[in-house]
Structure formats: C-alpha cells, structure tokens
N, C-alpha and C positions, 0 to 999 in steps of 0.2 A: 581776438587777442589770444596768443598762445602762452601758457604758463612757462616761466623760466625753466622749471624742472623738465617739462616736456621738450622744450627747445634743446636742452642739453642731451637728452636721450636721442632725439632725432639727429643731432649733429654727429653722433658716433655711429649711426646706423648706415650701412652700405645702401646706396640707392641704385647703383649700377655695377655690374661685374667688371666693366671696363675700368672703373676707378681703382680696382685692385690688380687686375691682370693686364691692363693696357690695351686690350683688344675687345671687339664685340664677339660674342659667342665663344668664350674661351674654352679650351680643352685642358682638363686637369688629369694627368696621368697618375696611375696608382703604383706606388712602390710597395709591393707585398713582401714583407720581411719573412725570411725563413723562420721556422719554429724557434721561439726564444727559450732561454733556460727556464725549465719548469713545465714546458708544454710536452705532451706525449711524443711529438715528432722530433724533439730535440735529442741529439745523440752525442752531445759533448764536443761538437766541432768548434765551439768557442766564438767569441764576439768578432774576431778578425774575419772569419768566414761570413758571418751574417752581414757585417759592414761591407765587405767586398762585393757580395751579391747585390746588396741594396744600391751601391754606387754604380755597379754595372748597369742595372735597370734604369737608374736615374739618368745616367749619361745617355743611354740609348733613347730615352724619352725626350730629353732636352734637345739632343742633336736632331731628332726627328721633327721637332718644331712645336711640342706642347707648350702651353702657356703657364702651367702650374703643376705642382706635385702634391700628393698626399702620401704620407708614410703611415702604414697600417700593419697591425699584428694579425694579418689574414690567416696565418697557419698555426695560431695558438689554439687550435680546436681539439676537443669540444670547448666552446667559449665559456668563460666566466661572465657574469652579468654585473654591471654597475660597479659598486664599491667592492665587489668580491674579486676583481682583477688583482692578482697578487703583486707585491712590490718587486719581486725578482723579474717579472715580465715588464713592468712599467719602467724600471731603471734601465734594463737592457734596450728597450725601445727608445728611450731618450738618447742613449749613446749612439744608436744607429741614425736616429733622426738628425742629431746635430751634425754627424758626418755628411749626411745628404745636403743639409743646408749650406755647410761650408763649401761643398763641391759645386753648388749651382749659384751661389750668391753673386758671383761676378756677372752672370747673365741676367740678374735681376728677376729670377723665377720665384714667385711666392710659393711657400711650402706650407702645407697643412698637416694636421695630425688627426687620426681616427683610432680610437681604442674600442675594439669589439668585445662584448656587446654593451654599448651605451655606457662606457666608462667615462662619464662626463668630467668628474673631478680630476681623475688621473690624466685624462686627455688635456684638460686645460693646464694642469701642472707641468706636463711635458712641454706644451706649447710655450709657456712662460720661460721654462728653463733653457730651451733650445733656440728661442727666437722665431717661432713659427708665426705665420700671418693669420691663420684661421684654423678652426677645428670643425670636424664633422660630428654632429650630435645626433645619435640614432633616434632617441625619443626625448625631445625637449618638452613635449606636452602629451597629455592623453595617457593611455595604457595599452599594452600589447602583450601577447603571449609569445615568448621566444621559442625557436626550434629546440632549444635545450630544456624547455619545460617550465621556465620561470615566468611568472606574471610580473611584468616590469612596468614602471610608470615614469612620467616625465621628471626631469631633473632641473627644470628651468629656475625655480625659486632659489635653490642652492647655487646653481652654476652662475647665474647673473650676479648674485651677491658676492660670490668668491672672485669673479672676474673684476669687480669693482675694488674689492679689498686688496687684491694683488696688483692694483694699478695696471690692469691689463685690458682695459676696454678698447684698445686698438686691435685686439684679436677678434676677428669676425666669427660669427656663429652660422654655420651652414647646417640646417636641420632637416632630417628626413621627415616626409609625410608618407604614410602607408609603407613603412620600412620593410625591406626584404628580410627573409629569414624569420618572419614573424607574422602573426595575424592580429587584427585589432580587437580590442575589447568591444563587445556588442554595443552597437549604437554609434560608434565613432566611424563615420564615413569620411570620404576624402574631403568633402566640403568642410565638415566640422574640424577635421585635423588641420587643414590649412588655416582656417579662421583662428583656431587656438594658437597655432605655432606663430603666426604673424603677430597676434596680440601680445605674445611674450617675447617679442623683439628679435626674432630670427632675422639674419641679414639676407639669407637666400634659402630656398626650399629645394629639397631633393626628391625626385620621383624615381622609383625603381620597380623592377619586376619581382617575381616571387623568391628567387634565389640568386646567388652570385652567377653572373653571366646571362641571366634571363632578362629580356627586354620587357618593359611594360607595354601595354597596348597604346597605339598612337592616339586613340580617342581619350585615354586616361591622361596623357600628356597635354592634349589640347584642352581638356576640361580643367586641369590644374592651372594652366596658363590663364584661362578665363577667370578662375576664381581668385587667383593670387594678385597681390599688389607688389610683392617683392619678386626678385628674379627666380626663375625656375631652372634647375639643373637636372639633366639626366643622371641617374645614379647607377645604372647597370644596363648591360645588353646591347650597347651600341657597337657597331662594326664599321669598317670602311664602306660596306654596302648599304647600311641603313641610316647612317648618321645624318645625311642630308635631309631625309624625310623628318626625322625627329627635330632637327634644328629649325624647321618651319614654325615650331611652337616654343621649344625650349630655348633658354638664353645661354646655354652652354652645356658641357657634358663632363662627367667624371667617368673615366674609362680604365678598366684593368684587363679583364680577360680578352677583350677584343684586340688588344695590342700584343698579345703573347704568341709565341710560336704555335701554329696550328689552332689558335684561338682557345687554348687550354690554360686555365688560370694557374696551374702549378708550374708552367713552363716560364723560362725567362722572356723578357721583352724581345720582340722581333723588330729590328730597325726597319725592315721593308714594310711591315704592316703599319708601323707608326707613320712612315712617309705617305703611304697610300691613304691612311685615315685622315691625315692632316691636309692632303690634297683635296679630299672630298669636303672637308670642313671649309677650306678656303673658297671652294666653288660655292658652297652654301652661303657663306658670308656675303 
C-alpha cells in the first residue's frame, strides 16, 4: 500500500523525458543571453538588443530541430551564487525569457530557465512568471565549491516548498549531479550525489564535464545511468561528432557551445551545426 501523500508526490514527478518533450532522447538547446544589466560585460545596449539576440538563437535552434530550450544568464560573469543574484539581472532575464517563450510556443517547444550559479529561488520565480516548463537546478542537494570561491549547498528544502506554495508543481526540476564549474565537498561522490538528488524529488539528472563546453567521460555517463532511476541528461560537451556515443547511455542532452559558430560558446548559434547535430541524434535514436 502506498500512502496518499506519496502517491501525490509520485504523480507530479516526471517518469520519462518523452512525456515533456514528445520524443525519445530529446535535445535541449541553450539560449545564452548577452550580459544583462549589472554584469561587467553589459555596456548599455539595452533590453531590445538582448531580446533580439536571444530570439535569433532560439529561432536557429528550433528551425534546426531541437526539442526544447533553456534560457540562461551565461554571460553574467563572474557569477553570483544562490540568493545573491541581484534583482536587476533576474528581472532582465525574465523579460528575455518571456520573449523566447512567446516566439516558440506555436511550435510547442518546452522552455526552461537556468540562473547561474544555483539561483534556485530566482530561477523558479522567473519560470512561474514567464510560463516555463522546467528549471535547471545546479545544486539541489549536497555541497560544492564554486569556481568563484563560494562554498554552496543544496536548495531542495526551500525550493520544493516554494514550488508548492506558488502552485507551480507542474514545473519540473532538472538537477545537476557533479556540477561543472565546481568541485564537490569531500566525501560526496557521484553515487552519493545521485542518490541524494533523486531522494529529494528531482525529475531528471544532469551530468557534465569540468567547465562549459567540456564533455564528461563516457564512463562517467554510463555509471550515472546505471546508478540513477530518473532520466539522465548530458549537460555539456556534446557535438555532432560525439553525441551518438553519449546517447548510448544518456536519455537526452542539453547543448550550448557545440551548436555555436566554430564551437565557441560566445558565438551565435550556427544553423548548419544544429542540423548536423540533430541528424546525428536522429540516427542514434
């Protein structure tokens, strides 16, 4: 017999990525926003330029055949951590994210939100405000040291309570395990991080390399798939040349740099690379 409270929690949890994206082994393309107001890279070009660039990348990704998008404040570096992400960046991000959602909603493309580094509360707030389908949570459980020097910890207790309070349990939680741009607190290995993250109700788990654009080892992905009960997503480093190998184990992929001109994260999306990548994915499927 399953307790009623457990039945309710299980009923809102994603069991297959196909339920959200409509295909097996979905590809989620990254919309990396230009530096937002307040970031060192921002030079006063205004929101119209930020939105225009975001829409250009989003259209190129969707026309190339991706199955979902994530809007991310990739170039607000050096990054703030958690609740320190300032409101001027969060509000600007919401404006851009809503524009992206409106641009692709006719195609039925699910859109997610990621606020770097681990801006769980702000990330969820944006998702609720703009109508996003899911969020990427950098550290749902455990503890890690970020590249910016902060020792950060999981936000699961606050985040899941806030999601319920905001009547937003339809928004799915994609959570990183062994997150890039960080190192784990001693004693937290991949198996432990996966076990904890699943225990605290993540819908899907994300496996990445050391930094943006770096691929994890194939053996790490295979191990994660064996350890996990929820779907596994690639979080970095996939390209048209290697995606088929990773999809032998992973249930889908989040891809940014691999779809940019020359494979460089700072460049705009390259439609030809998107088409080549998706052709490799279709063959792997």
